[in-house]
C-alpha positions as CSV (number, residue, x, y, z in Angstrom):
1,X,-116.0,73.5,57.0
2,X,-113.5,76.1,58.1
3,X,-113.9,79.7,59.2
4,X,-111.0,81.1,57.3
5,X,-111.7,80.7,53.6
6,X,-109.1,80.7,50.8
7,X,-109.3,80.2,47.0
8,X,-110.2,76.6,46.3
9,X,-107.6,76.2,43.5
10,X,-104.7,77.8,45.4
11,X,-103.7,74.7,47.4
12,X,-104.4,71.9,44.9
13,X,-101.7,69.3,45.1
14,X,-99.3,69.8,42.1
15,X,-98.7,66.9,39.8
16,X,-95.0,67.0,40.7
17,X,-94.0,65.5,44.0
18,X,-92.7,67.7,46.8
19,X,-88.9,67.6,47.3
20,X,-87.4,65.9,50.3
21,X,-86.7,69.3,51.9
22,X,-90.3,70.4,51.5
23,X,-91.7,67.1,53.0
24,X,-89.5,67.6,56.0
25,X,-90.8,71.1,56.4
26,X,-94.4,70.1,56.1
27,X,-94.5,67.0,58.3
28,X,-95.1,67.8,62.0
29,X,-93.1,66.0,64.6
30,X,-95.5,63.6,66.4
31,X,-93.8,64.4,69.7
32,X,-94.9,68.0,69.4
33,X,-98.6,67.2,68.9
34,X,-100.4,67.9,72.2
35,X,-103.6,66.2,71.2
36,X,-102.1,62.9,70.1
37,X,-104.0,61.0,72.8
38,X,-107.4,62.3,71.6
39,X,-109.3,60.4,68.9
40,X,-108.6,62.0,65.5
41,X,-111.0,62.7,62.6
42,X,-111.3,64.6,59.4
43,X,-114.1,66.4,57.6
44,X,-114.7,66.4,53.8
45,X,-116.6,68.3,51.1
46,X,-116.4,68.6,47.4
47,X,-113.3,70.6,47.6
48,X,-111.3,67.5,48.7
49,X,-112.0,66.0,45.3
50,X,-110.6,67.7,42.2
51,X,-113.1,69.7,40.1
52,X,-112.8,67.3,37.2
53,X,-113.4,64.3,39.5
54,X,-110.1,62.6,38.5
55,X,-108.5,63.0,41.9
56,X,-111.0,61.4,44.3
57,X,-110.6,60.7,48.0
58,X,-109.1,57.3,48.6
59,X,-110.7,55.8,51.6
60,X,-108.4,52.8,51.7
61,X,-105.5,55.2,52.3
62,X,-107.5,56.9,55.0
63,X,-108.1,53.5,56.6
64,X,-104.5,52.5,56.4
65,X,-103.1,55.8,57.8
66,X,-101.7,55.5,61.3
67,X,-100.6,57.8,62.7
68,X,-102.9,59.6,62.9
69,X,-105.5,56.9,63.1
70,X,-108.8,58.3,61.6
71,X,-111.6,57.4,63.9
72,X,-114.4,59.6,62.5
73,X,-115.2,61.3,59.3
74,X,-117.6,64.3,58.8
75,X,-118.9,65.1,55.4
76,X,-120.9,68.0,54.1
77,X,-124.4,66.9,53.1
78,X,-125.7,70.1,51.8
79,X,-126.4,73.8,52.2
80,X,-129.7,75.4,53.1
81,X,-132.8,74.0,51.3
82,X,-131.6,73.5,47.7
83,X,-128.0,72.3,47.5
84,X,-126.5,68.9,47.9
85,X,-122.7,68.3,48.0
86,X,-122.0,66.3,44.8
87,X,-119.6,64.0,46.6
88,X,-121.6,63.3,49.7
89,X,-123.0,60.0,48.7
90,X,-119.6,58.7,47.7
91,X,-118.0,59.9,51.0
92,X,-120.9,58.5,53.1
93,X,-120.8,55.0,51.6
94,X,-117.0,54.8,51.6
95,X,-116.7,55.9,55.2
96,X,-119.2,53.2,56.1
97,X,-117.3,50.6,54.1
98,X,-114.1,51.2,56.0
99,X,-115.9,51.2,59.3
100,X,-115.5,54.8,60.4
101,X,-118.0,56.9,62.4
102,X,-119.9,59.1,59.9
103,X,-121.1,62.6,60.8
104,X,-123.0,64.4,58.0
105,X,-123.1,68.1,58.4
106,X,-125.4,70.7,56.9
107,X,-124.7,74.4,56.4
108,X,-127.5,76.5,57.7
109,X,-128.7,79.8,56.2
110,X,-130.3,81.6,59.2
111,X,-132.7,83.7,57.1
112,X,-134.3,80.7,55.3
113,X,-137.0,78.3,56.5
114,X,-135.7,75.9,59.1
115,X,-138.2,73.3,58.0
116,X,-137.2,73.4,54.3
117,X,-133.5,73.3,55.2
118,X,-133.9,70.2,57.5
119,X,-136.1,68.5,54.9
120,X,-133.2,68.9,52.4
121,X,-130.8,67.6,55.1
122,X,-132.8,64.4,55.8
123,X,-133.5,63.9,52.1
124,X,-129.8,63.9,51.3
125,X,-128.8,61.6,54.2
126,X,-131.6,59.2,53.5
127,X,-132.9,56.3,55.4
128,X,-130.1,55.4,57.8
129,X,-129.7,54.3,61.4
130,X,-129.5,57.6,63.2
131,X,-128.5,55.8,66.4
132,X,-125.1,55.5,64.7
133,X,-125.0,58.5,62.5
134,X,-124.8,61.8,64.5
135,X,-126.0,64.9,62.6
136,X,-124.2,68.2,62.7
137,X,-125.4,71.8,62.0
138,X,-122.7,74.0,60.5
139,X,-123.3,77.5,61.9
140,X,-120.8,80.1,60.6
141,X,-123.0,82.4,58.4
142,X,-125.0,85.3,59.7
143,X,-126.2,86.8,56.3
144,X,-127.0,90.0,58.1
145,X,-129.7,88.5,60.3
146,X,-130.3,89.5,63.9
147,X,-129.2,87.5,66.9
148,X,-132.8,86.7,67.7
149,X,-133.5,85.4,64.2
150,X,-130.4,83.3,64.0
151,X,-131.2,81.8,67.4
152,X,-134.7,81.1,66.4
153,X,-133.7,79.3,63.2
154,X,-131.1,77.3,65.1
155,X,-133.6,76.2,67.7
156,X,-136.1,75.1,65.1
157,X,-133.4,73.1,63.2
158,X,-132.2,71.4,66.4
159,X,-135.7,70.5,67.4
160,X,-136.4,68.9,64.1
161,X,-133.3,66.8,64.3
162,X,-134.0,65.7,67.8
163,X,-137.6,64.8,67.0
164,X,-136.6,62.8,63.9
165,X,-133.5,61.0,65.2
166,X,-134.1,60.8,68.9
167,X,-130.5,61.9,69.7
168,X,-129.0,65.2,70.6
169,X,-127.5,67.0,67.6
170,X,-124.1,68.7,67.2
171,X,-123.4,72.3,66.5
172,X,-120.2,73.2,64.6
173,X,-119.1,76.8,65.1
174,X,-116.5,78.8,67.1
175,X,-116.7,80.8,70.3
176,X,-116.5,84.3,68.8
177,X,-119.3,83.6,66.3
178,X,-121.6,82.0,68.9
179,X,-121.1,84.8,71.3
180,X,-122.1,87.3,68.7
181,X,-125.0,85.6,67.0
182,X,-126.5,83.0,69.3
183,X,-128.3,83.3,72.6
184,X,-127.0,80.1,74.2
185,X,-129.4,79.9,77.2
186,X,-132.4,79.5,74.7
187,X,-130.9,76.5,72.9
188,X,-132.0,72.9,73.7
189,X,-129.3,70.4,74.7
190,X,-126.6,70.2,72.1
191,X,-123.1,68.9,71.7
192,X,-120.5,71.5,70.7
193,X,-117.9,71.1,67.9
194,X,-115.7,74.2,68.1
195,X,-113.1,75.5,65.7
196,X,-109.9,77.1,67.0
197,X,-106.6,77.2,65.1
198,X,-103.0,78.4,65.4
199,X,-101.9,81.2,63.1
200,X,-101.7,79.7,59.6
201,X,-98.2,79.0,58.3
202,X,-97.4,79.9,54.6
203,X,-97.6,77.3,51.9
204,X,-96.2,74.6,51.7
205,X,-96.0,74.3,55.5
206,X,-98.8,72.6,57.4
207,X,-100.1,74.4,60.4
208,X,-99.8,72.3,63.6
209,X,-102.9,71.5,65.6
210,X,-104.2,74.0,68.2
211,X,-103.9,72.3,71.6
212,X,-107.2,71.3,73.1
213,X,-109.4,72.4,74.7
214,X,-110.8,75.2,72.5
215,X,-112.2,78.4,73.8
216,X,-115.8,77.9,75.0
217,X,-118.6,80.3,74.1
218,X,-120.3,82.1,76.9
219,X,-122.9,79.9,78.6
220,X,-121.3,76.6,77.2
221,X,-119.8,74.3,79.8
222,X,-118.2,71.6,77.7
223,X,-117.1,70.6,74.2
224,X,-117.4,67.4,72.3
225,X,-115.2,68.0,69.2
226,X,-112.4,70.5,68.4
227,X,-111.4,71.4,64.9
228,X,-107.7,72.0,65.6
229,X,-106.4,73.1,62.2
230,X,-107.8,73.8,58.7
231,X,-104.3,73.4,57.1
232,X,-103.3,70.0,58.2
233,X,-101.8,67.3,56.0
234,X,-104.2,65.9,53.5
235,X,-105.0,62.2,54.1
236,X,-106.1,60.2,51.1
237,X,-107.4,63.3,49.3
238,X,-105.1,64.2,46.4
239,X,-107.4,66.9,45.2
240,X,-106.5,69.3,48.0
241,X,-103.2,70.0,49.7
242,X,-104.7,70.9,53.0
243,X,-107.3,69.1,55.2
244,X,-109.3,69.9,58.3
245,X,-108.2,68.0,61.4
246,X,-110.3,67.4,64.4
247,X,-110.2,65.8,67.9
248,X,-112.8,64.2,70.1
249,X,-113.0,65.1,73.8
250,X,-112.5,61.6,75.4
251,X,-111.2,58.2,74.7
252,X,-111.8,56.0,71.6
253,X,-114.1,53.8,73.7
254,X,-116.1,56.9,74.7
255,X,-116.3,58.1,71.1
256,X,-117.6,54.8,70.0
257,X,-120.2,54.7,72.8
258,X,-121.3,58.2,72.1
259,X,-121.7,57.4,68.4
260,X,-123.8,54.3,69.2
261,X,-121.0,51.8,68.2
262,X,-120.2,50.4,71.6
263,X,-119.4,46.8,71.6
264,X,-122.5,44.6,72.1
265,X,-122.7,41.1,73.5
266,X,-121.9,38.6,70.8
267,X,-124.7,36.2,70.0
268,X,-123.5,32.6,69.4
269,X,-125.7,30.3,67.4
270,X,-126.4,27.2,69.5
271,X,-126.6,25.1,66.4
272,X,-123.2,25.6,64.8
273,X,-121.3,27.7,67.4
274,X,-120.9,30.5,64.9
275,X,-121.7,34.2,65.5
276,X,-125.3,34.9,64.6
277,X,-126.8,37.7,62.6
278,X,-127.6,40.4,65.1
279,X,-130.6,39.5,67.2
280,X,-131.5,36.5,65.0
281,X,-131.1,32.8,65.3
282,X,-131.5,30.2,62.6
283,X,-134.8,28.4,62.5
284,X,-135.0,24.9,63.7
285,X,-137.7,22.5,64.7
286,X,-138.8,22.1,68.3
287,X,-137.5,18.5,68.3
288,X,-134.1,19.6,67.1
289,X,-133.9,22.3,69.7
290,X,-134.7,19.9,72.5
291,X,-132.2,17.4,71.1
292,X,-129.4,19.9,71.0
293,X,-130.2,21.0,74.5
294,X,-129.7,17.5,75.9
295,X,-126.9,16.1,73.7
296,X,-123.3,17.1,74.2
297,X,-121.0,17.1,71.1
298,X,-118.7,14.2,70.4
299,X,-116.1,14.1,73.1
300,X,-117.9,16.7,75.1
301,X,-119.1,16.5,78.7
302,X,-122.8,16.7,79.7
303,X,-123.4,19.4,82.3
304,X,-126.5,20.3,84.3
305,X,-128.3,23.3,82.8
306,X,-127.1,25.7,85.4
307,X,-123.7,24.3,86.3
308,X,-121.6,26.8,84.3
309,X,-123.9,29.2,82.6
310,X,-124.2,31.5,85.6
311,X,-127.6,32.7,84.4
312,X,-130.9,32.9,86.2
313,X,-133.6,30.2,86.4
314,X,-135.0,31.5,83.1
315,X,-131.7,31.0,81.4
316,X,-131.7,34.6,80.1
317,X,-129.9,37.7,81.1
318,X,-132.1,40.8,81.5
319,X,-132.5,43.2,78.6
320,X,-130.4,46.4,78.9
321,X,-130.4,49.9,77.4
322,X,-127.6,52.2,76.5
323,X,-126.5,54.1,79.6
324,X,-126.5,57.9,79.7
325,X,-123.6,59.5,78.0
326,X,-122.1,62.8,79.3
327,X,-125.1,63.4,81.5
328,X,-127.7,63.0,78.7
329,X,-130.1,60.1,78.5
330,X,-130.6,59.0,74.9
331,X,-134.4,59.4,74.3
332,X,-134.4,56.2,72.2
333,X,-133.7,53.1,74.4
334,X,-131.6,50.5,72.6
335,X,-132.3,47.1,74.0
336,X,-129.7,44.4,73.7
337,X,-130.7,40.9,72.7
338,X,-129.7,38.0,74.9
339,X,-130.1,34.3,74.4
340,X,-129.9,31.2,76.7
341,X,-127.5,28.6,75.6
342,X,-127.5,24.9,76.4
343,X,-124.9,23.9,79.0
344,X,-122.7,21.9,76.6
345,X,-122.5,24.9,74.3
346,X,-121.3,27.1,77.2
347,X,-118.7,24.4,77.9
348,X,-117.6,24.3,74.3
349,X,-117.3,28.1,74.2
350,X,-114.9,28.0,77.1
351,X,-112.8,25.5,75.3
352,X,-112.8,27.4,71.9
353,X,-113.8,31.0,72.5
354,X,-115.2,32.9,69.5
355,X,-113.2,35.9,68.3
356,X,-115.6,38.9,68.1
357,X,-113.5,40.4,65.4
358,X,-114.6,37.6,63.1
359,X,-118.2,38.9,63.1
């Protein structure tokens, strides 16, 4: 996922370790990184794993690396209507295991059927919660097609993603390519992921990140992601010496909210004071519910039903939906569950609060 291509075998990590001098030359000084306060992410494809599969991406190393802390991972799903990246399923599952935002991307062939290409994309990604899995179109190939045809294919792909996921998709490209091959005013709402790098340094040097923001295409007012270098230090991927580095335009909290991972209200089970499975409470008889509502625990204090809860007469807080992000209202409302708790449980919670990290 980079605009400047190079032979895939040229920068494979050698079996012998780099010398101390080489490591010093190839490790950037963190104080010189202008984007250090922006959330950091990487993107992967089959080239980050060795051709024989013996040097695989180690997601535990990715998870443990800090700095830079990897907050999101993009992975190539496929190309056009007939190709699937052989390592996508592994990358996708492993990124989920370590709790990173996952962003599958699909390389579009502008002269091919948009419907068939998106069918391939959704087949590869599978049945997932698209509220938390943003989809990306990789637009960097023109294949000799006209600007009108490329724009038409792009619009059709974007429309299919929006219809099937209910969320605004992302376009990965760069300003020069977009200006030449896309008619931006015709596009539906999209989020922009733009590539812009410094001049590449010779091997074995890593190329520092280009300072954000990237150059915007004509007719584009804002950017969501910036691919800052294609020759950054490889993180957890021994099959390739270099790796693409990216930044998000905002804070970590804003990134999580945009990806649908904003912190939700923790549900506490009124029967054992443990965090409940999302939106579900254990079954109990009506008699037991009534009993628990009236009886304080041993050593506890009985309170009136409204003395500390702060809730309305119904005992429930109103349902909410995810607020608009960056001026766009998500077409799919996401209600949050809320429960009323007996007063003695509220009292107990204040004595021994539950740590949300234990969920």
